[in-house]
C-alpha positions as CSV (number, residue, x, y, z in Angstrom):
1,M,109.0,54.5,168.2
2,H,108.2,57.4,170.5
3,P,110.2,57.5,173.8
4,V,108.3,56.3,176.8
5,T,107.4,59.2,179.2
6,P,108.3,58.2,182.7
7,A,105.5,58.3,185.3
8,P,105.4,61.6,187.3
9,V,107.0,61.7,190.8
10,V,105.3,63.2,193.9
11,L,106.8,63.8,197.3
12,V,104.3,63.3,200.1
13,T,105.5,64.5,203.5
14,G,104.4,62.6,206.6
15,A,103.4,59.7,204.4
16,A,104.2,56.8,206.7
17,L,101.0,56.9,208.7
18,R,97.4,58.1,208.7
19,L,96.2,60.6,206.1
20,G,99.6,61.0,204.5
21,R,99.8,57.2,203.9
22,E,96.3,57.3,202.4
23,I,97.3,60.1,200.0
24,A,100.5,58.2,199.0
25,L,98.5,55.0,198.3
26,A,95.9,56.9,196.2
27,L,98.5,58.7,194.1
28,A,100.4,55.4,193.6
29,A,97.2,53.8,192.4
30,G,96.8,56.8,190.0
31,G,100.1,56.1,188.4
32,W,102.4,58.4,190.3
33,R,105.9,57.3,191.5
34,V,105.8,58.2,195.2
35,A,108.5,59.6,197.5
36,V,107.4,58.7,201.0
37,H,108.7,61.2,203.6
38,Y,108.9,60.4,207.3
39,R,110.6,61.7,210.4
40,S,110.8,58.8,212.9
41,S,108.3,56.1,211.7
42,E,110.8,54.3,209.5
43,Q,109.1,50.8,209.6
44,D,105.7,52.4,208.8
45,A,107.4,54.3,205.9
46,I,108.9,51.1,204.6
47,K,105.4,49.4,204.7
48,T,103.9,52.4,202.8
49,V,106.6,52.2,200.2
50,A,106.0,48.5,199.7
51,D,102.3,49.0,199.4
52,C,102.8,51.9,196.9
53,A,105.2,49.8,194.9
54,R,102.6,47.1,194.5
55,L,100.3,49.7,193.0
56,A,102.7,51.9,190.9
57,G,105.9,49.9,190.6
58,A,108.1,52.6,192.0
59,A,108.3,54.2,195.5
60,A,111.0,55.0,198.0
61,H,111.3,56.5,201.5
62,F,113.2,59.5,202.7
63,C,113.9,60.7,206.2
64,A,113.9,64.4,207.2
65,D,113.1,66.5,210.3
66,L,110.9,69.3,208.8
67,S,111.8,71.6,211.7
68,D,115.4,71.6,210.5
69,E,115.9,73.9,207.6
70,S,119.0,72.2,206.3
71,A,117.2,68.9,206.3
72,V,114.3,70.3,204.4
73,R,116.5,71.9,201.8
74,G,118.2,68.6,201.3
75,L,115.0,66.6,200.9
76,L,114.0,67.4,197.3
77,P,117.6,66.9,196.0
78,Q,117.5,63.4,197.5
79,V,114.2,62.6,195.8
80,I,115.5,64.0,192.5
81,N,118.7,62.0,192.8
82,H,116.7,58.8,193.3
83,F,113.9,59.3,190.7
84,G,115.5,61.7,188.3
85,Q,112.7,64.2,188.7
86,V,110.0,65.6,190.9
87,D,106.7,66.9,189.5
88,A,104.7,67.7,192.6
89,V,104.8,68.1,196.4
90,V,102.0,67.3,198.8
91,N,102.8,69.0,202.1
92,N,100.8,66.8,204.5
93,A,103.1,66.5,207.6
94,S,102.1,68.7,210.5
95,A,103.1,69.3,214.1
96,F,99.8,69.3,216.1
97,E,100.2,70.1,219.8
98,H,97.6,71.8,222.0
99,D,98.2,75.2,223.4
100,S,95.9,78.2,224.1
101,A,96.1,81.9,224.4
102,S,97.1,81.5,228.0
103,T,99.7,78.8,227.5
104,F,101.1,80.3,224.2
105,S,104.9,80.6,224.0
106,F,107.5,81.6,221.4
107,A,108.8,78.1,221.5
108,A,105.4,76.5,220.7
109,M,104.8,79.0,217.9
110,E,108.2,78.4,216.4
111,K,107.9,74.6,216.5
112,H,104.7,74.7,214.6
113,M,105.8,77.5,212.2
114,R,109.0,75.7,211.3
115,S,107.4,72.3,210.5
116,N,104.0,73.4,209.2
117,T,104.8,76.6,207.4
118,G,108.5,77.1,206.7
119,A,109.1,73.5,205.5
120,A,106.1,73.7,203.0
121,I,107.4,77.0,201.6
122,V,111.0,75.8,201.2
123,L,109.8,72.6,199.4
124,A,107.6,74.8,197.1
125,Q,110.7,77.0,196.4
126,A,112.8,73.9,195.6
127,L,110.2,72.4,193.3
128,H,110.0,75.7,191.4
129,A,113.8,75.8,191.0
130,H,113.7,72.2,189.8
131,A,111.0,73.0,187.3
132,V,112.8,76.0,185.9
133,A,116.0,74.0,185.6
134,R,114.3,71.2,183.7
135,Q,112.7,73.6,181.3
136,A,115.9,75.5,180.8
137,T,117.9,72.4,179.8
138,G,115.1,71.2,177.5
139,A,114.5,68.2,179.7
140,E,110.9,69.4,180.1
141,A,108.9,71.3,177.6
142,A,107.0,74.3,179.0
143,Q,103.6,73.2,180.1
144,T,101.4,75.6,182.1
145,G,100.3,74.0,185.3
146,R,102.5,70.9,184.9
147,F,104.1,71.2,188.3
148,A,102.1,71.6,191.5
149,V,102.3,72.0,195.3
150,V,99.3,70.9,197.4
151,N,99.3,72.2,201.0
152,L,97.1,70.4,203.6
153,L,95.3,73.1,205.6
154,D,92.4,72.8,208.1
155,Q,88.7,73.8,208.2
156,K,89.6,75.5,211.5
157,L,90.8,78.5,209.4
158,W,87.2,79.2,208.4
159,N,85.7,78.2,211.8
160,Q,88.1,79.7,214.2
161,N,88.4,79.0,217.9
162,P,91.2,79.5,220.3
163,D,92.2,75.8,220.8
164,F,95.5,74.6,219.3
165,F,96.6,78.2,219.1
166,S,100.1,77.8,217.6
167,Y,99.0,75.1,215.2
168,T,96.2,77.3,213.9
169,L,98.6,80.2,213.5
170,S,100.9,78.0,211.4
171,K,98.1,76.9,209.1
172,A,96.8,80.4,208.7
173,A,100.3,81.5,207.7
174,L,100.4,78.6,205.2
175,E,97.1,79.6,203.8
176,A,98.4,83.1,203.2
177,A,101.5,81.6,201.7
178,N,99.3,79.8,199.2
179,T,98.3,83.1,197.6
180,M,101.8,84.6,197.6
181,L,103.5,81.4,196.3
182,A,100.8,81.0,193.6
183,M,101.7,84.5,192.4
184,A,105.5,84.2,192.8
185,L,106.0,80.7,191.3
186,A,103.7,81.1,188.3
187,P,103.6,80.0,185.5
188,E,105.9,77.1,186.3
189,V,104.3,75.9,189.6
190,R,100.7,75.9,190.8
191,V,99.9,76.1,194.5
192,V,96.6,74.7,195.9
193,G,95.3,74.2,199.4
194,V,93.1,71.3,200.6
195,A,91.4,71.8,203.9
196,P,90.0,68.7,205.6
197,G,87.6,68.5,208.4
198,L,87.4,65.8,211.1
199,T,88.7,62.9,209.2
200,L,90.4,60.2,211.3
201,I,90.0,59.1,214.9
202,S,92.8,60.2,217.2
203,H,93.7,59.7,220.9
204,L,91.7,62.8,221.7
205,I,88.3,61.3,221.2
206,S,86.6,57.9,221.4
207,D,85.2,56.2,218.4
208,E,81.6,56.8,219.6
209,R,82.3,60.5,220.1
210,F,84.1,60.7,216.7
211,Q,81.1,59.3,214.9
212,A,78.8,61.8,216.7
213,L,81.0,64.7,215.7
214,H,81.3,63.5,212.2
215,K,77.5,63.6,211.8
216,M,77.3,67.2,213.0
217,A,78.4,68.4,209.6
218,P,75.6,69.8,207.4
219,L,76.1,67.0,204.9
220,G,75.7,64.4,207.6
221,R,79.4,63.5,207.7
222,S,82.7,65.4,207.6
223,S,85.6,64.4,205.4
224,T,86.9,60.9,204.9
225,P,90.3,59.7,203.7
226,E,88.7,59.0,200.3
227,T,87.3,62.5,199.9
228,I,90.6,64.1,200.9
229,T,92.6,61.9,198.5
230,D,90.1,62.7,195.7
231,A,90.6,66.4,196.4
232,V,94.4,66.1,196.3
233,Q,94.3,64.2,193.1
234,F,92.0,66.8,191.6
235,A,94.2,69.6,192.7
236,L,97.2,67.9,191.1
237,K,95.4,67.1,187.8
238,N,93.5,70.3,187.1
239,T,96.0,72.6,185.5
240,S,93.8,75.7,185.9
241,I,93.7,75.7,189.7
242,T,96.1,77.8,191.7
243,G,96.1,80.2,194.6
244,T,92.9,78.9,196.2
245,T,91.8,76.2,198.7
246,L,89.4,73.3,198.4
247,I,87.5,73.0,201.7
248,V,86.6,69.3,202.0
249,D,84.7,68.9,205.3
250,G,81.0,68.2,204.6
251,G,80.3,71.8,205.5
252,Q,81.8,71.4,209.0
253,H,83.3,74.9,208.8
254,L,79.8,76.4,208.6
255,I,79.0,75.2,212.1
256,K,80.5,77.8,214.5
257,T,81.8,76.3,217.7
258,P,83.6,77.8,220.7
259,R,86.1,74.9,221.0
260,D,87.9,72.6,218.6
261,F,85.7,69.7,217.5
262,S,88.0,67.2,219.3
263,L,87.5,69.1,222.6
264,I,83.8,69.8,222.5
């Protein structure tokens, strides 16, 4: 009898709520074992784990403050210790606070850069080290494109406006890191960006306004949780994609606006 290959393991950051939860559930349904990262929403993370477990049979939650470098560096080892391996990381968690050119500060920039950019790079670095170690010990045969990092970006990068100034800077830096990491971590690890448009209702806009903004996209709707989870799964599955970004926004980035969509 041939040994049973264990299901792959994916770490999804910010997976307790909203889009991160949807990504975690979709990957669980696709056969992944899911490490659900959260910072403060423990009960929501526990619920996501339970829902993932009903789909895939294996999930666990892990707490870490992504603005704390030591906590980020300790996150992947915790997941490896629990599951025995990690095959992919989806960097979904993001600090998202409003500032502008006039209210910009070093503190605001640093907060977004640490959580949105630095944490994603460190986790990619850690996955690469893990992949190399597995291949060196013979635990994993060399397979091009086997390991992957997916970074959630934003259509704002292709439709720039001065709102959410520090957040946008942090995502722009992460988009640049996609290219550099794809080069530096090859051939062991692929790095792919997924850039959503307006996807979920937030406290910034009413349901009625959300629906109106959604319909402004050239395709008649922007992104949905389903289209984003489809893109993430595609990025993880297709072993020939690296160093690029899938813009999944219904063409929203083609409509130039002077303000962020949530503030129009």
